[in-house]
N, C-alpha and C positions, 0 to 999 in steps of 0.2 A: 509428526509435524514436518520433519526434514523431507520425508517422502512426498508429502503434499507440495512442498516448495519446489522440489526437483521436477515434479510432474509438469510444471509450467514451462520447462525448457523443451519439452517434447516436440512442439511444432517447429522449433528452431534448432534442432539437434545438429544439423549440418553446419549452421553458422556457429553454434557453440563449440563443436569439436575443432573447427578451423581456428576459432579464437584461442582455444587451448593449445593448438599446435603452434600458433604464432607466439604465444607466451613461452612455450618450450624453446622456440628459436631464440627469443630475446635472452632467456636464461643461459642458453648454450654459448651465445656470443659473449655475454658478460663474463662467464666463467673462463672463456678461452683467452681473453686478453692478457691476464697475468702470466699464463703459460707461454704465450708468444714472447712477452718481455723476458721471461726466464730463459727461454731458448736464445733470444737475442743477446742477453748478457753473457751466457756461456760461449756463444759463438764468437763474440767480440773479444773475449778474454782467452780464447784458445790460442795455442802457440802456432798452429799451422793454418792461420786464417788466410784464405785466398778469395778473390772475387767478392769483396765486401759490398761494392756498389751493386753488383748483380743480385746478391742475396737480399740487400736492403730493398731493391726495386721490386723483387718478387714478393717480399714480405709486405711491402706497401700495397701492392696490387691485391694480395690475399686479404689484407685487413680492409681495404676499400670495398671489396666484394662482400665481405662479412657485414660491414656496416650499411651497405646498400640493402642487403637482405634484412638486416635489423630495422632499417628505416621503414621498409614495406610492412614488416610484421608489427612494428609499433603503430603505424598508421591504422592498420586493420583493427588492432586491439582497442585503440583509443576511439576510433569512429564507429566501426560496426559493432564493437563490443557494447558501446553505449546505446546504439540503435537497438540491439537485442534487448538490453535492459529496459529501454523505453517501450518496446513492443510488449514485453512481459507485463510491465506496469499498465499499459493500455488494455491488455487482455484481462488483467485482474480488475481494473476499474469497470470495464464492460460487464464482467461477471457479477461484480458487486451491485452495479446499478440494475442489471436485469433481475438479480435476486431480490433487491429492494422492491421491484415491481411485483414480484410473486408473493411476498410476505403478506400475511393477513392483517386486518385492522387491529387486532389485539396486540401485534408487535408494535405498531405505531402508538398505541395507547400507552405502552410501557417505556418507550424510548424517545429521546429528544432528537429533533431534526438536526440541530447544530452539531451534535456528536456524530450523527450518521454522516453528515457532510465532511466532518474532520477525518473520518475513516476512509472516505472516498477520495480525499485529496491529500491531506498532510501525511497520513500513514503510508500511502502508496508511493510517495516520492522517495522515501528512504528505502522502501522495498526495491524500487528500481535500481538504486545505487548498489544495494546488496546483490541483486540479480546479476549486475554486470561485473562489479569489482570483486565480489565474493569468491567465486571459483577461480578466477584469473589470479587474484592476489594470493590465494591459498596455494595454487599450483606453482606460481613463480617463487613463493617463499620456500616451499618444501624443496623444490629442485635446487634453488640456490644454497639453502642451508646444508642439504645433504652433499651437494657437489663441492661446495667450498670446504665443508668439514673433511671430506675424504682427501681433498688436495692439501689441506692443512696437515692432516695426519701423515700424508706422503712426505711433506717437508720436515715436520718435527712432531713426534708423537707426544712427548711430555707436556710441551706448551699447549697443545691442542686439548689434552685431557684436563688441564687447568681451566681452559676456556669452556669446556663442556660442563664442568662443575658449576661455574658462574651462570651458564645458560640454563641449567636445571633449576637453579634458584629463581631466575627470572620467570621461568615457566610456571613454577609453583605459585609465586606471587601473583602472576597474571590470572591464573585460574581462580584463586581465592577472591581477588578484586573483581573479576568478571561476574561472579555470582551476585555480588552486591550491586554492581552497575545494572544488571538485568532488571531488578525490581525498581530502581530509580528511573530508568528509561520508560518502563511501563507506566509508572506514575506520571511522568512527563506527558505521555500520550493522553492520559485521562484528564489532566489539568488543562491542556491546550484545547481539548474537546469541550471542556466546561466553559472556557473563554469564548469559543466559537458559538456555543449554545446561548450564552448570555448576550453576545453581540447581536445574534440573529433575532432573539426575542425582543430586544430593545429597539432594533431598527424597524421590525415589523409593526411594533406598537408605538411608533414615534408620535403619531397623531394623538393617541390617548395620553402619552407622557406629557406632551406639550399642553394638552387641554387641562390637565391637572397640575401643571407647573411642577412636575416631579423629576426634573432633570437631575437635581442633586441626589435624590433617592436612587435613580438609575446609575449615576456615577459611583455611588457608594457600593451598589451591588457589583458593578464591574470591577471596582478596586479590590473587592474581596477575592474574586476569581483570579484577577490578574496578579495579585500578590501571592496567592497560593501557587500559581504557575511559576512566578519568579523564584519562590522558595525552592520548589523542586528542581528548577533549572540551575539555581545556585548550588544545590547539593550535587547535581550531576557534574557541574564544572569543578567543584572541589575534589570529587572522586577522580575525575579525569586528570586533574592537576597532579594529585599524588600518584596516580597510576603512571603517567608519563614521566614525572620527575624521578620516581624510584627506578623505572626501567632505564632512563637516561643515565642515572648514576651507575647502574650495574653495567651499562655499555661502556662507560668510562673505565670501570674496573677491568673490563676485558682488555682494553688497550694498555692499562697500567701493568696488568699481569703479564701480557705478551711482551711489553717493553723490558720489564725487569728480568723475566725468565729468559727472553731472547738475548738480552745483553749478557746474561750469565753464560749462556751456551756459546755465544760468540767468543767470550773471554776464554772459555774452556776449549775453544777450537773444535767443538762438535757441530757447529752451525756456521755457514758462510754468512758474512755481512750482507752479501747480495741476496741470499735466500731469505734473510730476515726482512729485507725491504719488500721482497715479493710476498712474504708471509703477511706483512701489514696490509698489502693490497687485498689479499684474500680476507683479512679480518674485516675490511671495509665492505667486501661483498657478503660476508657472513652476517654482519650487523644490519646491512640494508634490508634484507628480508625479515629480520627480527623486528625492525621498526615497522615494516609493512604489516606483519602479523599483529603488532600492538595496535596499529591504526585499524586493522581489520576487526579486531575485537570490539572496538567502539562502533564501527560500521555494522557489525553483525548484531550487536545488541539493539541498536536503533532500528535496523531493518526487521529483525526478528520479533521485536516487541510489537511493531506495526503489523507484521504478518500474523501474529497470534490474534490480534484484535480483528483482523480481516477474516480469519478462519472462524472466529466465534460467530460472525454474521453468516458466512457461507454455510456453516454447519447447522444453522437454525432452519428447521423445516417449516414450510408454511402450514398453518394449522388447518386451513381449508383448501382441499385439493379435489380434483376430479376422481371419482371412483372408477373401478374397472368397468362397471355396467353403464356409466354415464355416456350420453350421446347428444348430438346436436338435435334439438327439438324446436319447432316453431309453434308458438302459442296460437291456437285457432280461436278459442272462445275467450278465456281469461277468467274463469271461475277460480276463486282463491279459497282455500280451506286451511285453517289452523286447528289441529286436532290434539288436544291435551298437551299443549306445548309448555315445556319448562326451560328456563334459561337463567344463567347467572354469569356475571363477568369474571368473578374471582373464585368460582367454585364454592363459595361460602353462602353468601346472601342471595336468595332467589329474587330476580327482578320480575320474572313472569312465572306464575305458579298455576299450572293446569289451565291454560288459556285455550278456549275453543270458540271459534266463530266461522261463519261462511260469508263470503262476499260474492254475490251472483254477478254474472257477466253484465257489463254496462252500468252497474250501480256506482254511485259516488258515495264514499263513506268517509266520515271525519271521526278521528279519535280525540276526545276532549277529556282533560283531567289536569291535575296539579303537576308541577315540575317534578321529575323523578318518578312519575307514575308508570313509565314504560312505553310511552307513545312512540318516541323515536326508535326505541329498541325493537318494537313490533315491526316497524317499517324496515329496519336494518337487517332483520332475519330473512325477509323474502328474497333479496338478491344474494343471500349467504355472505353478507359482510362478516357475520358471526354464525357459528353453528349452534343449533339448539342442543340442550342437555338431554331432552326427552320429548317424546311426542312426534308429530309429523306435520309438515307443511306441503300442500299440493297445489298445483296449477292445472286445471282441467283434469283432475284426478291423477296427475303424474307427480310423484315425489320430486321436490326440487333438487334432491341429491342425485336424481337420475338424469338431470340436465348437465351438460358440460358447463362450467362456470361462465365461459365466454358467451355461450348460447343463452344461458339463463339471463345474464345481465343485458344482453342485446335485446331481449324481449321486454325489458322493464325500463320505463322512463322515470328518472329521478330528478326532482328539483331539490337541491340540497338546502338544509337549514342555514348553513353558512355558504353563500354562493361564492365560488372561487373563480376568478377570471385570470386566465393565463396571460403572461407577457407575450404580446404579439399584436395582430390586427383584430378588428371587430369580426372580419370574415373568418379568421382562424378560429375564433371562439365560438361563433355560431355553428360552424361546420365540425366542431370537435366530436360530436356524436356520430358524424358520418363524414370522414375525411374525403370521400369521393364525391360529395355533393357538389353540383355545378352552381354557377352564379344564380340561375333562375330559382333553384330550390332554396338557396340561402336567402334570397330576397323575399321569397314567399313566406319563409319562416319568420323573417323580420316583420313583414306586414301583419302576420297573425299575432305577433307579440306587440304590435302597435309601436314599433320603434324605427320603422323604415324612414319616416320623414325626418326624425331626429338624426339618424345616421347620414342622410343625404345633406343635412345642413352643415355637417362637419367638413373641413377643408379637403380631406382625402376620402371622404365617404366610407365605404366598407373597408378601405385599406388604411384607415386611421389606426395609429399605434395606441394601445390602451394603457401601456405601462404595467408595472408590477401590481398584481391584484386589482387592475383597473383604475389605478391611481389618477390617470389623466382624464377620466370620465366623471361626470356628475354623479 
C-alpha cells in the first residue's frame, strides 16, 4: 500500500525532492538559532570582549541572510508543496474516473453511485493533504527531533535521558491509540458515503417523493444515515481528544522534568544558568516536531483510510475486456446467432438456459414475455454489457468476443429501457452517439425522430439546455 502511494510522486519527483530540500533548510535554520544565542551569551560574558558592535552587526547580517533563505524555503514548501499535493489528487481523481468508465455493468449493479462519488471527492481531498504534508512533516519532525536531541545531549546528558524516557512513553501511547483511530476513520468514510448515497437517491427521486407525499419517510431515512455518521464522527473526536490531551500532558511533563532536573544541576554548579535557558529553547524545538508528528498521525489515518478505499476500486479489474485476438470489425450484414447460451447474474440461478435462435439480416424481431423472463438480458448480452457463462453469440459468423468492445458497441444502436438525458443542450444529446456530427446531420436525425419542429419552437432551439435527466423538457 505504501509503495502504491509513493508511486504517485514519480511524475513530480523534482518538485518533491526540492520540497524536501526546502524542509531541510527550514529545520537547519530553526536548529541554528539557539546555537547562535549560546555563542552570543558566551561572547558577551567573556572577559576579553572587543568590537561588540562589529560582532553584533555581523551576527545580525548572518541571521538576516538565514531568515531570508528560510522565507524562500517556507514559501516554496507552503505553495508548491500544496500544488504538488493538488496535482497528485488530480491524477488520482482522473485515474479513478477513467477506471469507473472501464468497469463492467456488474460492478454498478453491486455498488451505489453516491458511495462512488464520495470516493471520487471526499476521500481524495484528505489524500491530497497527506501527499503534501506527509513526507514534509515527517522529514521536518525527524530532523528536528534528532538534531535537537543531539544538541540537548551536548548541553546536559542526564536531563536529556530523562526527556528520552518520557518521549518513549509518548511514542508507545501514540502507536496504541493510532491503531484504534485507523478503524474509526475508515468507518467515518463508509458512513459519509452512505449519507451521500441517501442524498443522491432522494434528490433524484424528488418528483416521486412529492407525488406520494413521502417527505417525512425520506427525512427519517436520512436521519438514520446522518445519525450513524454523527456517532462515528463523535467517536473519532473523543479518541482524538484523549490522544491530544494525553500527549499534551506528557509534553508538560517534559518541561517539568527539565525544570526540576535543570534547577538541581544549576544548584550543584554542573550546569550554567545560561545553558539551562538555551536548553529550554531546544526543548521547544524538540516538542514542536513531536506535536507535528501527533498531528501527522491524525492526517495519516484520514488520508490513508481514504487511499485504501481508493485502491480497492483501482484494483478492481473490469470483468469484460478485449481479448488478445479481438480486433476492429465493421458489421457488413448483421446476421445474429445465439448458440446454446447460458447466463446467470450471480453464478447461482440461471436466467438463460441453453438459448438458441437466429435473426437474419434485415429482420425485425420482438421478444415477448413476463417480467424477469430474460428479454432485457438477451439484449444486454449482444453488446457484451455482461459475458455469457456458456455458449456462443455471433454477428455475421464472427464471435462477439473477437470484436474489440468499442468496435462492437459502435456497430450496435441501443434505445435504452430507461432513457437517460445528459445535462447539456439538445444538440449535445442528439450528437452523443457521434460527437463529430455536424449541424445538418443532427437536424436530419431530429427530423427522422419527428422532434425538429418541437425543438425549433423552443427559445434557444437546438442549444436549449435540457437540465439534469432532461428535467426542463416535457
